[in-house]
Structure formats: structure tokens, C-alpha cells
TIRO-2110 file (N, C-alpha, C; in Angstrom, 1 decimal):
// TIRO-2110
80.6, -109.0, 81.1, N, 1, A
79.7, -109.3, 80.1, CA, 1, A
78.6, -110.3, 80.6, C, 1, A
79.1, -111.3, 81.4, N, 2, A
78.2, -112.3, 81.9, CA, 2, A
77.2, -111.7, 82.9, C, 2, A
77.7, -110.6, 83.6, N, 3, A
76.8, -109.9, 84.6, CA, 3, A
75.6, -109.4, 83.8, C, 3, A
75.8, -108.8, 82.7, N, 4, A
74.7, -108.2, 82.0, CA, 4, A
73.8, -109.3, 81.4, C, 4, A
74.4, -110.4, 80.9, N, 5, A
73.6, -111.5, 80.4, CA, 5, A
72.7, -112.1, 81.5, C, 5, A
73.4, -112.4, 82.6, N, 6, A
72.7, -112.9, 83.8, CA, 6, A
71.5, -112.0, 84.2, C, 6, A
71.8, -110.7, 84.3, N, 7, A
70.7, -109.8, 84.8, CA, 7, A
69.6, -109.8, 83.8, C, 7, A
69.9, -109.9, 82.5, N, 8, A
68.8, -109.9, 81.5, CA, 8, A
68.0, -111.1, 81.6, C, 8, A
68.6, -112.3, 81.9, N, 9, A
67.9, -113.5, 82.0, CA, 9, A
67.0, -113.5, 83.2, C, 9, A
67.5, -112.9, 84.3, N, 10, A
66.7, -112.8, 85.5, CA, 10, A
65.5, -111.9, 85.3, C, 10, A
65.7, -110.7, 84.8, N, 11, A
64.6, -109.8, 84.6, CA, 11, A
63.6, -110.3, 83.6, C, 11, A
64.1, -110.9, 82.5, N, 12, A
63.2, -111.5, 81.5, CA, 12, A
62.4, -112.6, 82.1, C, 12, A
63.0, -113.5, 82.9, N, 13, A
62.2, -114.6, 83.5, CA, 13, A
61.2, -114.1, 84.5, C, 13, A
61.5, -113.1, 85.3, N, 14, A
60.5, -112.5, 86.2, CA, 14, A
59.3, -111.9, 85.5, C, 14, A
59.6, -111.0, 84.5, N, 15, A
58.6, -110.4, 83.8, CA, 15, A
57.8, -111.4, 82.9, C, 15, A
58.5, -112.3, 82.3, N, 16, A
57.8, -113.3, 81.4, CA, 16, A
56.9, -114.2, 82.2, C, 16, A
57.4, -114.7, 83.4, N, 17, A
56.5, -115.5, 84.2, CA, 17, A
55.3, -114.7, 84.7, C, 17, A
55.5, -113.5, 85.1, N, 18, A
54.4, -112.6, 85.6, CA, 18, A
53.4, -112.4, 84.5, C, 18, A
53.9, -112.1, 83.3, N, 19, A
52.9, -111.9, 82.2, CA, 19, A
52.2, -113.1, 81.8, C, 19, A
52.9, -114.3, 81.9, N, 20, A
52.2, -115.6, 81.6, CA, 20, A
51.0, -115.8, 82.5, C, 20, A
51.1, -115.3, 83.7, N, 21, A
50.0, -115.5, 84.6, CA, 21, A
49.0, -114.3, 84.6, C, 21, A
49.1, -113.5, 83.5, N, 22, A
48.2, -112.3, 83.3, CA, 22, A
48.3, -111.3, 84.4, C, 22, A
49.5, -111.1, 84.9, N, 23, A
49.8, -110.1, 85.9, CA, 23, A
49.9, -108.7, 85.3, C, 23, A
49.6, -107.7, 86.2, N, 24, A
49.7, -106.3, 85.8, CA, 24, A
51.1, -105.9, 86.0, C, 24, A
51.9, -105.6, 84.9, N, 25, A
53.3, -105.3, 85.0, CA, 25, A
53.5, -104.0, 85.8, C, 25, A
52.5, -103.0, 85.7, N, 26, A
52.7, -101.8, 86.5, CA, 26, A
52.8, -102.0, 88.0, C, 26, A
52.3, -103.1, 88.4, N, 27, A
52.4, -103.4, 89.9, CA, 27, A
53.8, -103.7, 90.3, C, 27, A
54.6, -104.2, 89.4, N, 28, A
56.0, -104.5, 89.7, CA, 28, A
56.9, -103.3, 89.9, C, 28, A
56.5, -102.2, 89.4, N, 29, A
57.3, -101.0, 89.6, CA, 29, A
56.9, -100.2, 90.8, C, 29, A
57.6, -100.5, 91.9, N, 30, A
57.3, -99.8, 93.2, CA, 30, A
58.6, -99.2, 93.7, C, 30, A
58.8, -97.9, 93.4, N, 31, A
60.1, -97.3, 93.8, CA, 31, A
60.3, -97.2, 95.3, C, 31, A
59.2, -97.0, 96.0, N, 32, A
59.3, -96.9, 97.5, CA, 32, A
59.7, -98.3, 98.1, C, 32, A
59.2, -99.3, 97.5, N, 33, A
59.5, -100.7, 98.0, CA, 33, A
61.0, -101.0, 97.7, C, 33, A
61.4, -100.6, 96.5, N, 34, A
62.8, -100.8, 96.1, CA, 34, A
63.8, -100.1, 97.1, C, 34, A
63.4, -98.8, 97.4, N, 35, A
64.2, -98.0, 98.3, CA, 35, A
64.3, -98.7, 99.7, C, 35, A
63.2, -99.2, 100.2, N, 36, A
63.2, -99.8, 101.5, CA, 36, A
64.0, -101.1, 101.5, C, 36, A
63.9, -101.9, 100.5, N, 37, A
64.6, -103.2, 100.4, CA, 37, A
66.1, -103.0, 100.3, C, 37, A
66.5, -102.2, 99.2, N, 38, A
67.9, -102.0, 99.0, CA, 38, A
68.5, -101.2, 100.1, C, 38, A
67.8, -100.2, 100.6, N, 39, A
68.3, -99.4, 101.7, CA, 39, A
68.6, -100.2, 103.0, C, 39, A
67.6, -101.1, 103.3, N, 40, A
67.8, -102.0, 104.4, CA, 40, A
69.0, -103.0, 104.2, C, 40, A
69.1, -103.5, 103.0, N, 41, A
70.2, -104.4, 102.7, CA, 41, A
71.5, -103.7, 102.8, C, 41, A
71.6, -102.6, 102.3, N, 42, A
72.9, -101.8, 102.3, CA, 42, A
73.2, -101.4, 103.7, C, 42, A
72.2, -100.9, 104.5, N, 43, A
72.4, -100.5, 105.9, CA, 43, A
72.9, -101.7, 106.7, C, 43, A
72.2, -102.8, 106.5, N, 44, A
72.6, -104.0, 107.3, CA, 44, A
74.0, -104.5, 107.0, C, 44, A
74.4, -104.4, 105.7, N, 45, A
75.7, -104.7, 105.3, CA, 45, A
76.8, -103.8, 105.9, C, 45, A
76.5, -102.5, 105.9, N, 46, A
77.4, -101.5, 106.5, CA, 46, A
77.6, -101.7, 108.0, C, 46, A
76.4, -102.0, 108.6, N, 47, A
76.5, -102.2, 110.1, CA, 47, A
77.3, -103.4, 110.5, C, 47, A
77.1, -104.5, 109.7, N, 48, A
77.7, -105.8, 110.1, CA, 48, A
79.1, -106.0, 109.6, C, 48, A
79.6, -105.2, 108.7, N, 49, A
80.9, -105.4, 108.1, CA, 49, A
81.9, -104.4, 108.5, C, 49, A
83.2, -104.8, 108.8, N, 50, A
84.2, -103.8, 109.0, CA, 50, A
84.6, -103.1, 107.7, C, 50, A
85.3, -102.0, 107.8, N, 51, A
85.6, -101.2, 106.7, CA, 51, A
86.4, -101.9, 105.7, C, 51, A
87.3, -102.8, 106.1, N, 52, A
88.1, -103.6, 105.2, CA, 52, A
87.2, -104.5, 104.3, C, 52, A
86.2, -105.1, 104.8, N, 53, A
85.3, -105.9, 104.0, CA, 53, A
84.5, -105.0, 103.0, C, 53, A
84.0, -103.9, 103.5, N, 54, A
83.2, -103.0, 102.6, CA, 54, A
84.1, -102.6, 101.4, C, 54, A
85.4, -102.2, 101.7, N, 55, A
86.2, -101.8, 100.6, CA, 55, A
86.5, -103.0, 99.6, C, 55, A
86.7, -104.2, 100.2, N, 56, A
86.9, -105.4, 99.3, CA, 56, A
85.7, -105.7, 98.4, C, 56, A
84.5, -105.5, 99.0, N, 57, A
83.3, -105.8, 98.2, CA, 57, A
83.1, -104.7, 97.1, C, 57, A
83.4, -103.5, 97.5, N, 58, A
83.3, -102.4, 96.5, CA, 58, A
84.3, -102.7, 95.3, C, 58, A
85.5, -103.1, 95.6, N, 59, A
86.5, -103.4, 94.6, CA, 59, A
86.0, -104.6, 93.7, C, 59, A
85.4, -105.6, 94.4, N, 60, A
85.0, -106.8, 93.7, CA, 60, A
83.8, -106.5, 92.8, C, 60, A
82.9, -105.6, 93.2, N, 61, A
81.8, -105.2, 92.4, CA, 61, A
82.3, -104.4, 91.1, C, 61, A
83.3, -103.5, 91.3, N, 62, A
83.8, -102.8, 90.2, CA, 62, A
84.5, -103.7, 89.2, C, 62, A
85.2, -104.7, 89.7, N, 63, A
85.9, -105.7, 88.9, CA, 63, A
84.9, -106.6, 88.1, C, 63, A
83.8, -106.8, 88.7, N, 64, A
82.8, -107.7, 88.1, CA, 64, A
82.3, -107.1, 86.8, C, 64, A
82.3, -105.8, 86.6, N, 65, A
81.8, -105.2, 85.4, CA, 65, A
82.9, -105.0, 84.4, C, 65, A
84.1, -105.2, 84.7, N, 66, A
85.2, -105.2, 83.7, CA, 66, A
85.3, -106.5, 83.1, C, 66, A
85.5, -106.5, 81.8, N, 67, A
85.6, -107.8, 81.1, CA, 67, A
87.1, -108.1, 81.0, C, 67, A
87.5, -109.1, 81.7, N, 68, A
88.9, -109.6, 81.6, CA, 68, A
89.0, -111.1, 81.7, C, 68, A
90.0, -111.6, 81.2, N, 69, A
90.2, -113.1, 81.2, CA, 69, A
90.8, -113.4, 82.6, C, 69, A
90.2, -114.5, 83.2, N, 70, A
90.7, -114.9, 84.5, CA, 70, A
92.0, -115.7, 84.3, C, 70, A
92.9, -115.5, 85.2, N, 71, A
94.1, -116.2, 85.2, CA, 71, A
94.0, -117.5, 85.9, C, 71, A
95.0, -118.4, 85.8, N, 72, A
95.0, -119.6, 86.6, CA, 72, A
95.0, -119.4, 88.1, C, 72, A
95.6, -118.3, 88.5, N, 73, A
95.7, -118.0, 89.9, CA, 73, A
94.3, -117.7, 90.4, C, 73, A
93.4, -117.0, 89.6, N, 74, A
92.1, -116.8, 90.0, CA, 74, A
91.3, -118.1, 90.2, C, 74, A
91.5, -119.0, 89.3, N, 75, A
90.8, -120.3, 89.4, CA, 75, A
91.3, -121.1, 90.6, C, 75, A
92.6, -121.0, 90.9, N, 76, A
93.1, -121.7, 92.1, CA, 76, A
92.6, -121.1, 93.4, C, 76, A
92.5, -119.8, 93.4, N, 77, A
91.9, -119.1, 94.6, CA, 77, A
90.5, -119.5, 94.8, C, 77, A
89.7, -119.6, 93.7, N, 78, A
88.3, -120.0, 93.8, CA, 78, A
88.2, -121.5, 94.3, C, 78, A
89.1, -122.4, 93.8, N, 79, A
89.1, -123.7, 94.3, CA, 79, A
89.5, -123.9, 95.8, C, 79, A
90.5, -123.1, 96.2, N, 80, A
90.9, -123.1, 97.6, CA, 80, A
89.8, -122.6, 98.5, C, 80, A
89.1, -121.6, 98.0, N, 81, A
87.9, -121.0, 98.8, CA, 81, A
86.9, -122.1, 98.9, C, 81, A
86.5, -122.7, 97.8, N, 82, A
85.5, -123.8, 97.9, CA, 82, A
85.9, -124.9, 98.8, C, 82, A
87.2, -125.3, 98.7, N, 83, A
87.7, -126.4, 99.6, CA, 83, A
87.6, -126.0, 101.0, C, 83, A
87.9, -124.7, 101.4, N, 84, A
87.8, -124.3, 102.8, CA, 84, A
86.3, -124.3, 103.2, C, 84, A
85.4, -123.8, 102.3, N, 85, A
84.0, -123.7, 102.7, CA, 85, A
83.4, -125.1, 102.9, C, 85, A
83.8, -126.1, 102.0, N, 86, A
83.2, -127.4, 102.2, CA, 86, A
83.9, -128.2, 103.2, C, 86, A
END
């Protein structure tokens, strides 16, 4: 649920700010540019990541769109990850 709310906020902010500056909204819709950017990002991700990581990311993206309550283990895993990063 938060994924959709966050995406709506981002898209609304981009379009709102662009329209506030009297921008032409039709200029934002560039399918070829989107293909180039997302294709390059996906290709770079596939090239630089082992199959194990690609499968883990795919599973995480699918879980991101499911609405479920996080358990205390999920929060502890996130805290351990942040502790290791910092």
C-alpha cells in the first residue's frame, strides 16, 4: 500500500512542480528515453549481479507489493543491517 502512496506522491510532485513553472507536460512523455534509461539500468544490474542476487531482488520486489504486517524479526533484521552498514 505504501508503495502506491509513495509513487503517487513522487509523480504528483514532479508533475505539479513542472506545471507550476509553466512547463509543457507533453514533453515529459518520452517513451524512447524511458526505454533507454530503464533498459540501461536493468542491463547494468544483470551484468553486475550474480543470479542469487537477481532472484533475491525479484522476490523482494514481489513482496513489496503484497500488503502484510511486518513481524518483529523483520524489524530486527533491518536494525542489524543498518548496524552493519553504519
